[in-house]
C-alpha positions in Angstrom: -13.7 25.6 -5.3 -10.8 23.9 -7.0 -10.9 20.2 -7.9 -8.3 17.5 -8.0 -8.4 13.9 -9.2 -6.1 11.6 -7.2 -5.3 8.3 -8.9 -4.5 5.7 -6.2 -6.3 5.5 -2.9 -3.5 4.1 -0.8 -1.9 5.9 2.2 -0.1 8.4 0.0 -3.2 9.4 -2.1 -5.4 9.6 1.0 -2.9 11.6 2.9 -2.7 14.1 0.1 -6.5 14.1 -0.1 -6.7 15.0 3.7 -4.6 18.1 3.2 -6.4 19.4 0.1 -9.9 18.6 1.4 -9.2 20.4 4.7 -8.4 23.6 2.6 -11.7 23.3 0.8 -10.7 21.5 -2.4 -13.1 19.1 -4.1 -11.2 15.8 -4.0 -12.1 12.7 -5.9 -9.9 9.5 -5.6 -9.9 6.7 -8.2 -8.5 3.2 -7.4 -8.5 0.1 -9.5 -9.0 -2.1 -6.4 -12.4 -3.1 -5.1 -11.8 -1.7 -1.6 -9.3 0.3 0.4 -6.0 -1.1 1.3 -3.3 -0.9 -1.4 -0.1 -2.4 0.0 -1.8 -2.3 3.4 -4.4 -4.8 2.2 -5.9 -7.6 4.3 -7.7 -10.7 3.2 -10.3 -12.9 4.9 -10.7 -16.6 4.1 -13.3 -19.0 5.4 -12.0 -22.3 6.8 -13.5 -25.3 8.6 -12.0 -23.8 11.8 -13.4 -20.3 11.3 -12.4 -17.2 9.3 -8.7 -16.7 8.8 -7.3 -13.2 8.4 -4.1 -12.3 6.6 -2.2 -9.0 6.4 -0.6 -9.9 3.1 1.0 -6.5 2.3 2.8 -4.3 4.8 3.3 -6.3 8.0 3.5 -3.3 10.3 4.4 0.4 10.2 6.8 2.5 12.1 6.2 5.9 13.7 9.0 8.5 13.7 7.6 11.6 12.1 5.8 14.0 14.4 2.9 14.6 12.1 2.5 10.8 11.5 2.7 10.2 15.2 -0.2 12.5 15.8 -2.2 10.6 13.1 -1.3 7.2 14.6 -2.3 8.5 18.1 -5.7 9.4 16.7 -6.0 5.9 15.2 -5.0 4.4 18.5 -7.6 6.4 20.4 -10.2 5.2 17.9 -9.2 1.5 18.5 -7.8 1.2 14.9 -4.1 0.7 15.7 -2.0 -0.9 18.4 1.6 -1.5 19.0 3.1 -4.8 18.0 6.2 -5.2 20.2 7.3 -8.5 18.6 8.2 -6.6 15.4 10.0 -3.8 17.1 9.8 -1.0 19.7 8.2 1.4 17.2 6.1 -1.1 15.3 2.3 -0.6 14.9 -0.5 -2.6 13.2 -4.0 -1.8 12.2 -6.9 -3.5 14.1 -8.7 -5.8 13.5 -6.6 -5.9 10.3 -3.9 -3.8 8.7 -6.4 -2.2 6.3 -8.4 -0.7 9.1 -6.6 2.6 9.1 -6.8 2.9 5.3 -10.5 2.2 5.4 -11.0 4.9 8.0 -9.0 7.4 5.9 -11.0 6.5 2.7 -14.3 6.9 4.5 -13.6 10.7 4.8 -13.5 11.1 1.0 -15.2 10.3 -2.3 -13.3 7.2 -3.5 -14.4 5.5 -6.7 -13.2 1.9 -6.5 -12.9 -0.4 -9.5 -11.8 2.5 -11.7 -8.7 1.7 -13.6 -7.3 5.0 -14.9 -5.1 4.3 -18.0 -4.1 7.9 -18.7 -4.8 11.6 -18.5 -6.0 14.0 -21.2 -5.1 17.7 -21.1 -8.1 19.8 -22.1 -7.5 23.5 -21.9 -6.5 24.1 -18.3 -8.2 21.0 -17.0 -7.6 17.3 -16.8 -9.8 14.4 -17.9 -9.3 10.8 -16.9 -8.9 8.1 -19.5 -10.0 4.5 -19.2 -13.1 2.3 -19.5 -16.0 3.8 -17.5 -14.2 7.0 -16.6 -16.3 10.1 -15.9 -16.4 12.9 -18.4 -15.9 15.5 -15.7 -12.8 17.7 -15.6 -10.4 18.5 -12.8 -8.2 21.5 -12.1 -5.3 19.2 -10.9 -4.2 15.6 -11.2 -2.2 13.6 -8.7 -0.6 10.2 -9.4 -0.4 8.3 -6.1 0.9 5.2 -7.8 4.1 3.1 -7.9 6.8 4.7 -10.0 6.4 2.0 -12.7 2.7 2.8 -13.1 3.1 6.6 -12.9 5.9 6.9 -15.5 3.9 6.0 -18.6 1.2 8.5 -17.7 3.7 11.3 -16.9 5.7 10.7 -20.1 3.0 12.3 -22.2 2.8 15.4 -20.1 6.1 16.1 -18.3 9.2 14.2 -19.3 11.3 15.5 -16.4 8.8 14.1 -13.9 8.5 10.9 -15.9 12.3 10.4 -16.0 12.4 10.6 -12.2 9.8 7.8 -12.1 11.6 5.8 -14.7 14.7 5.6 -12.6 12.9 4.8 -9.4 12.7 1.0 -9.7 10.9 -1.3 -7.2 11.6 -4.8 -6.2 8.8 -7.5 -6.3 7.6 -9.8 -3.5 5.8 -13.0 -3.6 3.6 -13.4 -0.5 2.0 -16.7 0.8 -1.0 -17.0 3.1 -1.5 -20.2 5.0 -4.1 -21.3 7.7 -3.7 -24.4 9.8 -5.9 -26.4 12.1 -3.3 -26.3 15.0 -0.3 -24.1 15.9 2.9 -24.8 14.1 5.7 -26.2 16.3 7.7 -23.0 16.4 8.2 -20.9 19.5 8.6 -17.5 17.8 5.9 -15.5 16.0 8.3 -13.9 13.6 11.0 -15.4 11.3 13.4 -13.2 9.4 15.9 -14.1 6.6 15.5 -17.9 6.5 16.4 -19.4 3.1 14.1 -17.9 0.4 11.9 -16.3 3.1 12.7 -12.7 4.0 9.8 -12.7 6.5 7.3 -15.1 8.0 4.9 -14.2 10.8 2.1 -15.9 12.8 -0.6 -13.4 11.8 -3.1 -14.9 14.2 -0.9 -14.0 17.1 -1.0 -10.2 16.4 -2.9 -8.1 18.9 -6.6 -7.9 18.1 -6.6 -10.9 15.8 -8.9 -13.9 15.9 -9.4 -17.2 14.0 -7.3 -20.3 13.3 -3.5 -20.5 13.2 -2.5 -18.2 10.2 0.9 -17.4 8.7 2.0 -14.8 6.2 5.3 -15.4 4.4 7.2 -13.1 2.1 9.9 -14.3 -0.3 13.2 -12.4 -0.8 13.3 -9.9 -3.7 15.9 -12.1 -5.5 13.7 -15.2 -5.3 10.6 -13.2 -6.2 12.3 -11.7 -9.2 13.5 -15.1 -10.4 9.9 -16.5 -10.2 8.0 -13.3 -11.0 6.0 -14.7 -14.0 5.0 -18.0 -12.4 1.3 -18.4 -11.3 0.1 -18.2 -7.8 -0.9 -21.8 -8.0 2.8 -22.7 -8.7 4.2 -20.4 -6.0 2.0 -21.3 -3.0 3.4 -24.9 -2.6 7.0 -23.5 -2.8 6.4 -20.9 -0.1 4.5 -23.5 2.0 7.5 -25.9 1.8 9.8 -23.1 2.8 7.6 -22.3 5.8 7.4 -26.0 6.8 11.2 -26.3 6.7 11.7 -23.1 8.7 9.3 -24.1 11.4 9.8 -27.9 11.5 6.1 -28.3 10.6 6.4 -30.8 7.8 3.3 -32.7 9.0 1.1 -29.6 9.0 -1.0 -29.2 5.9 -2.9 -26.0 5.4 -6.7 -25.6 5.7 -6.4 -22.7 3.2 -3.6 -21.3 1.1 -3.0 -18.7 -1.5 -0.2 -16.6 -3.0 -0.1 -13.0 -4.1 2.4 -11.2 -6.3 3.4 -7.7 -5.5 5.2 -6.5 -8.6 6.1 -3.2 -7.0 6.6 -4.1 -3.3 9.9 -2.4 -2.2 10.8 1.0 -3.4 14.3 2.3 -3.3 13.3 5.9 -2.4 14.5 8.9 -4.3 14.5 11.3 -1.4 12.6 13.9 -3.4 9.5 13.8 -1.3 7.0 14.5 -4.0 6.8 15.8 -7.6 4.8 18.8 -8.8 4.5 20.8 -12.1 2.6 24.0 -11.2 2.2 25.1 -14.9 0.2 21.9 -15.8 -0.9 21.2 -12.2 0.1 17.5 -12.2 2.2 15.7 -9.6 3.1 12.5 -8.0 3.5 11.1 -4.5 4.3 7.8 -2.9 6.8 5.9 -0.8 9.1 5.6 -3.9 9.8 9.4 -3.5 11.1 8.9 0.1 11.6 5.3 1.3 10.0 1.9 1.5 7.8 2.5 4.6 4.1 3.2 5.2 5.2 6.3 7.1 7.1 7.6 4.0 4.0 7.2 1.8 1.9 9.2 4.3 4.6 11.9 4.5 5.0 12.1 0.7 1.2 12.6 0.2 1.1 15.3 2.8 4.1 17.0 1.3 2.5 17.1 -2.1 -0.8 18.4 -0.7 1.0 21.2 1.1 3.0 22.0 -2.0 -0.1 22.3 -4.1 -1.7 24.6 -1.6 1.4 26.8 -1.4 1.5 27.1 -5.2 -2.2 28.0 -5.4 -1.8 30.7 -2.7 1.2 32.2 -4.6 -0.8 32.3 -7.8 -3.9 33.9 -6.2 
């Protein structure tokens, strides 16, 4: 049985894992986070008016690829995903939170959370993971399901051509604010787009399958996020709140709970390559940065890499 270490347990890494595990590979995923989610993460916060829930990464996902459509149909049948017409005719969300579908995918595999992989060591024909608390076990193949900026330093030591592709695939950052209120904001729409410094604002509590107090998620424009990238969440949250209050006319509404999160690598440009793979060293990369800035692209990229790895293994057999 061949083995593979996949660094990153987001949609791309888990999609790749699905393909390889189905063919009998021993798949182990490593993720620096404490739980499944990645850029489809959700956060719960206790307030005096009950628990507020925030989808503070991807706000929804689209379904256009036939293979992904089949996967989403399965999620829908399991009650893990529903349509969100307010965001678009092909918009879907996870239920009861966006991370529901990622958690379901992760449950099918061995995922070691709170494992920050800092590098890879080539030992003979195998790979060993580097980093505090990493296992000593070796793997036949290694997959980097990480943002381009995090994959590049690891690839540089092993395949400069792959690393160069990652180095030129730059992402844009995004500051995200999360706010819960004791009453609805005086705004008739559940979604705001392109208003001042806000690229997006949505009434998260109005999404299908959601409960809890009035909750909003706001996402700043890439330009504003870049200009304020190194400021602290404590500094950013009041600025995003003021922008939300101005956009909705809710100047008198003060939040029950508030926080801000910085996504350094939020919006990928997309290289159009699909995935990267070096068969001689058996190292590769997948992620939305290799196709486009959509959840669906991450899933497709992971699947493409999994199928490419299997095809190469069959040719070598």
